C-alpha positions as CSV (number, residue, x, y, z in Angstrom):
1,X,0.0,0.2,0.0
2,X,1.3,3.4,-0.8
3,X,1.5,6.1,1.7
4,X,-1.7,7.5,-0.2
5,X,-4.1,4.3,0.2
6,X,-3.4,3.3,-3.7
7,X,-3.0,-0.3,-3.2
8,X,0.2,-1.5,-5.2
9,X,0.1,-4.5,-7.6
10,X,1.9,-7.7,-5.5
11,X,5.2,-9.1,-6.8
12,X,5.4,-10.9,-8.9
13,X,3.8,-8.6,-11.7
14,X,1.9,-9.4,-14.0
15,X,3.3,-7.1,-16.6
16,X,1.9,-6.2,-20.3
17,X,3.8,-4.1,-22.8
18,X,2.5,-1.6,-25.5
19,X,5.5,-1.5,-27.9
20,X,7.8,-4.2,-28.4
21,X,10.8,-2.5,-29.9
22,X,14.4,-2.2,-29.8
23,X,13.4,-1.2,-25.3
24,X,9.9,-2.6,-24.8
25,X,11.2,-5.7,-26.0
26,X,14.5,-5.8,-23.8
27,X,13.0,-4.5,-20.3
28,X,10.2,-7.4,-20.8
29,X,12.9,-10.1,-20.7
30,X,14.4,-8.2,-17.9
31,X,11.5,-8.3,-15.8
32,X,10.7,-12.4,-17.4
33,X,14.1,-13.3,-15.9
34,X,13.3,-12.1,-12.7
35,X,10.2,-13.5,-11.8
36,X,7.1,-11.4,-13.4
37,X,5.2,-13.3,-16.1
38,X,4.8,-11.2,-19.1
39,X,1.4,-11.6,-20.0
40,X,0.8,-9.7,-23.5
41,X,2.4,-7.9,-25.5
42,X,1.8,-5.3,-28.9
43,X,3.6,-4.7,-31.5
44,X,3.1,-3.4,-34.9
45,X,6.0,-3.6,-37.0
46,X,7.2,-7.0,-38.7
47,X,11.1,-6.2,-36.9
48,X,9.0,-5.9,-33.7
49,X,6.8,-9.2,-34.2
50,X,9.8,-10.5,-34.4
51,X,12.1,-9.3,-31.8
52,X,9.1,-10.7,-29.2
53,X,9.2,-13.9,-30.9
54,X,13.2,-14.0,-30.5
55,X,12.9,-12.1,-27.1
56,X,9.8,-13.2,-25.3
57,X,8.8,-16.7,-26.7
58,X,5.4,-17.8,-25.6
59,X,4.2,-14.5,-25.4
60,X,1.0,-13.4,-27.0
61,X,0.4,-10.7,-29.1
62,X,-2.2,-8.7,-28.5
63,X,-4.3,-5.6,-29.2
64,X,-3.0,-2.8,-26.9
65,X,-6.7,-2.9,-25.2
66,X,-6.2,-6.9,-24.0
67,X,-2.3,-5.7,-22.7
68,X,-3.8,-3.5,-20.3
69,X,-6.7,-5.4,-19.6
70,X,-4.6,-8.0,-18.3
71,X,-1.2,-6.2,-16.8
72,X,-1.0,-5.0,-13.0
73,X,2.0,-3.4,-14.2
74,X,1.6,-1.5,-17.9
75,X,5.4,-1.0,-19.8
76,X,4.5,2.0,-22.4
77,X,7.4,2.2,-24.3
78,X,6.8,4.2,-27.2
79,X,8.3,6.5,-29.5
80,X,8.3,10.0,-27.1
81,X,5.7,11.7,-30.1
82,X,3.2,8.6,-29.9
83,X,2.6,9.1,-26.0
84,X,0.2,11.1,-25.6
85,X,-1.5,10.2,-28.0
86,X,-1.3,6.5,-26.8
87,X,-2.0,7.4,-23.1
88,X,-6.0,9.1,-24.7
89,X,-6.6,6.3,-27.0
90,X,-6.4,4.1,-23.8
91,X,-8.5,6.4,-21.2
92,X,-10.7,7.1,-23.4
93,X,-11.5,3.2,-25.0
94,X,-10.6,0.0,-22.5
95,X,-9.1,2.4,-19.5
96,X,-6.9,2.3,-16.9
97,X,-7.5,0.5,-13.5
98,X,-7.2,1.9,-10.1
99,X,-3.9,0.4,-9.0
100,X,-2.7,-0.8,-11.6
101,X,0.8,0.4,-12.5
102,X,1.2,2.2,-15.7
103,X,5.0,3.3,-16.8
104,X,6.5,4.2,-19.7
105,X,10.4,4.7,-20.6
106,X,10.2,7.9,-22.9
107,X,12.9,10.3,-21.8
108,X,11.0,13.5,-22.7
109,X,7.9,13.3,-20.6
110,X,7.4,13.1,-16.5
111,X,4.3,11.9,-15.4
112,X,2.2,14.8,-16.8
113,X,1.6,13.0,-19.8
114,X,0.2,9.6,-17.3
115,X,-2.4,12.3,-15.8
116,X,-5.4,10.5,-17.7
117,X,-3.7,7.3,-16.1
118,X,-4.0,9.0,-12.9
119,X,-7.2,10.1,-13.2
120,X,-8.4,6.3,-13.5
121,X,-7.0,5.2,-9.9
122,X,-3.1,4.3,-11.5
123,X,0.7,4.9,-10.3
124,X,2.2,6.5,-12.6
125,X,5.5,6.7,-13.2
126,X,8.4,7.7,-15.6
127,X,11.9,5.2,-16.0
128,X,13.9,5.9,-18.8
129,X,16.1,3.8,-19.4
130,X,19.7,6.5,-20.2
131,X,21.2,4.1,-22.7
132,X,20.6,2.7,-26.4
133,X,19.7,-0.4,-27.4
134,X,20.2,-3.1,-30.4
135,X,16.6,-4.8,-29.4
136,X,19.2,-7.8,-28.8
137,X,19.7,-10.5,-25.5
138,X,23.4,-8.5,-25.9
139,X,21.4,-5.7,-24.2
140,X,20.1,-7.5,-20.8
141,X,23.6,-7.2,-19.5
142,X,24.0,-3.5,-19.9
143,X,20.9,-2.7,-18.0
144,X,23.2,-3.9,-15.4
145,X,24.3,0.2,-13.6
146,X,22.8,1.2,-15.7
147,X,20.7,4.4,-15.1
148,X,16.8,5.1,-15.1
149,X,15.3,8.9,-15.2
150,X,12.8,8.5,-12.5
151,X,10.5,11.1,-12.1
152,X,7.0,9.7,-9.8
153,X,5.5,11.6,-7.5
154,X,6.6,12.0,-3.7
155,X,4.5,8.3,-2.5
156,X,5.8,6.6,-5.9
157,X,9.0,6.9,-6.0
158,X,10.2,3.4,-3.9
159,X,8.3,2.0,-5.8
160,X,9.6,3.3,-9.1
161,X,13.3,2.9,-7.6
162,X,12.1,-1.4,-7.2
163,X,11.3,-1.1,-10.8
164,X,14.7,0.0,-11.8
165,X,15.9,-2.0,-9.5
166,X,13.9,-5.1,-10.8
167,X,15.4,-4.9,-14.2
168,X,18.8,-4.7,-13.0
169,X,19.2,-0.1,-13.4
170,X,20.1,2.4,-10.3
171,X,17.4,5.5,-10.7
172,X,18.3,9.2,-11.4
173,X,14.9,11.3,-10.1
174,X,14.6,14.2,-12.6
175,X,12.0,16.6,-11.7
176,X,8.4,16.9,-13.9
177,X,10.1,20.3,-15.2
178,X,13.2,19.8,-16.1
179,X,12.4,16.4,-18.0
180,X,13.2,18.1,-21.5
181,X,16.6,19.5,-20.6
182,X,17.1,16.1,-18.6
183,X,16.4,14.1,-22.6
184,X,18.7,16.6,-24.4
185,X,21.3,16.0,-22.8
186,X,21.1,12.5,-23.2
187,X,20.7,13.1,-27.5
188,X,22.8,15.4,-27.7
189,X,25.4,13.4,-25.9
190,X,24.5,9.7,-27.6
191,X,22.7,10.5,-30.7
192,X,24.9,13.6,-31.8
193,X,28.2,11.5,-31.0
194,X,27.3,8.7,-33.3
195,X,27.2,12.0,-36.6
196,X,30.1,12.7,-35.5
197,X,31.9,9.5,-34.9
198,X,30.5,8.2,-37.9
199,X,31.7,11.4,-40.0
200,X,35.7,11.0,-38.6
201,X,34.9,7.4,-39.9
202,X,34.1,9.0,-43.2
203,X,37.0,10.8,-43.3
204,X,38.8,8.8,-41.9
205,X,38.4,6.1,-45.3
206,X,38.5,9.0,-48.1
207,X,42.1,9.3,-46.2
208,X,43.3,5.8,-46.7
209,X,42.9,4.5,-43.9
210,X,41.9,0.5,-44.0
211,X,40.9,-0.1,-40.5
212,X,39.1,2.9,-39.8
213,X,37.2,1.9,-36.6
214,X,40.1,0.6,-35.1
215,X,42.1,3.7,-35.8
216,X,39.7,5.0,-33.9
217,X,38.8,2.8,-31.0
218,X,40.9,3.5,-28.5
219,X,41.6,7.5,-28.8
220,X,37.7,7.6,-28.5
221,X,38.2,5.8,-25.6
222,X,41.0,7.2,-23.9
223,X,38.6,10.7,-24.5
224,X,35.4,9.7,-23.8
225,X,37.2,8.2,-19.9
226,X,38.9,11.4,-19.8
227,X,36.3,13.3,-20.9
228,X,33.7,12.2,-18.2
229,X,36.6,11.8,-15.5
230,X,37.6,15.4,-16.2
231,X,34.7,17.8,-18.4
232,X,36.7,20.1,-20.4
233,X,39.9,20.2,-18.8
234,X,39.8,16.7,-20.8
235,X,40.4,18.9,-23.7
236,X,43.2,18.8,-26.1
237,X,44.2,18.7,-30.3
238,X,44.6,22.3,-32.2
239,X,41.9,24.3,-31.3
240,X,42.9,23.8,-27.5
241,X,46.7,25.3,-29.1
242,X,45.1,28.2,-31.0
243,X,46.4,26.3,-34.1
244,X,44.6,28.8,-36.3
245,X,46.6,27.2,-39.4
246,X,45.7,23.4,-38.5
247,X,42.5,24.0,-38.4
248,X,42.1,26.1,-41.9
249,X,43.9,23.5,-43.5
250,X,41.4,20.6,-41.8
251,X,38.7,22.4,-43.5
252,X,40.4,23.1,-46.9
253,X,41.0,19.3,-46.6
254,X,37.2,18.0,-45.1
255,X,36.3,20.7,-48.1
256,X,37.5,19.3,-51.2
257,X,36.7,15.3,-49.5
258,X,34.1,15.6,-48.3
259,X,31.8,18.9,-48.3
260,X,28.5,17.7,-46.1
261,X,31.2,17.4,-43.5
262,X,32.8,20.9,-42.9
263,X,29.7,23.3,-41.2
264,X,29.6,19.8,-38.6
265,X,33.6,20.6,-38.2
266,X,33.4,24.5,-37.8
267,X,30.1,24.6,-36.0
268,X,32.0,22.1,-33.1
269,X,35.2,23.7,-33.5
270,X,33.8,27.2,-32.6
271,X,31.9,26.2,-29.5
272,X,35.0,24.0,-28.3
273,X,37.0,27.0,-29.1
274,X,34.2,29.3,-26.6
275,X,34.5,26.2,-24.0
276,X,38.0,26.8,-24.1
277,X,38.2,30.3,-23.6
278,X,35.3,30.4,-21.2
279,X,37.6,27.4,-19.3
280,X,41.2,30.0,-19.8
281,X,42.2,27.2,-21.9
282,X,42.7,29.4,-24.4
283,X,44.0,32.6,-24.6
284,X,41.0,35.6,-26.5
285,X,43.5,36.5,-29.1
286,X,44.4,32.2,-30.3
287,X,40.0,32.1,-30.0
288,X,39.9,34.7,-32.6
289,X,43.3,33.7,-34.7
290,X,41.0,30.3,-35.0
291,X,37.3,32.3,-35.4
292,X,39.3,34.0,-38.8
293,X,40.3,30.5,-39.8
294,X,36.9,29.8,-39.9
295,X,35.4,32.4,-41.1
296,X,38.0,32.4,-44.3
297,X,40.5,28.9,-44.2
298,X,41.9,30.3,-47.1
299,X,42.4,33.2,-45.8
300,X,44.7,30.9,-43.3
301,X,48.7,29.2,-44.2
302,X,49.7,26.1,-42.4
303,X,52.7,26.2,-40.8
304,X,55.1,24.1,-42.8
305,X,55.4,20.7,-40.8
């Protein structure tokens, strides 16, 4: 029983999963391994159905209404922009019921999006895994110790933390008003990192490097570890040194080899320079030279090697 008087579902839970995608199928598998029963799952695409068959053998696929009806823990693992309409649609049709736990895995949303479920007496919470998913059994190991962004009413935080623990994760409590910023930080760091690394791999391949990934891996792993440990103080390279000639040479050669990458390099170099100046690692005079090079790389000649 929660402090609000709502009855919590008995454990092991009867879990229904709406969204058998990369996240939903993996989280359901993790809960199943902890002894909880997955009563039904919903997935529309062929990929979701195949994933459910592989990770959740024996679990029936059913319409959303049937999944919600059977479960005392409903896990909504759908895209951020899909979630509000889904919740409203369920509330208008099947309906949620008192004492049922309704949890979603969206990074952007907190519990406000689940108000229709709360109005029916459901216990609502947001439990977003701060991890990227492949939708395979490999993800199950990555859940161990993964952080989950948790938002819930004060009387439900304990239950939300318990759910995260059952998934193998560690709760990180995020206020409702901070969900957008929390999610933006994660997307900026993880999703844009993929774009950045893909660009670097392409440039190395164009430079004739036979194993671009093998060449980048130790450098990127060291840079990531150092950045996580020391923040901006881990910065090295031509921008941190104020090497305007080198940056200009980079821009010229990227423009010739992969023009689509010029804007990304330039934007990141400008932002890197601004952070380095603010942190006192780069003199303003040197930053001015860098900005000149970024604005017109042909006006700056690289120093001889």
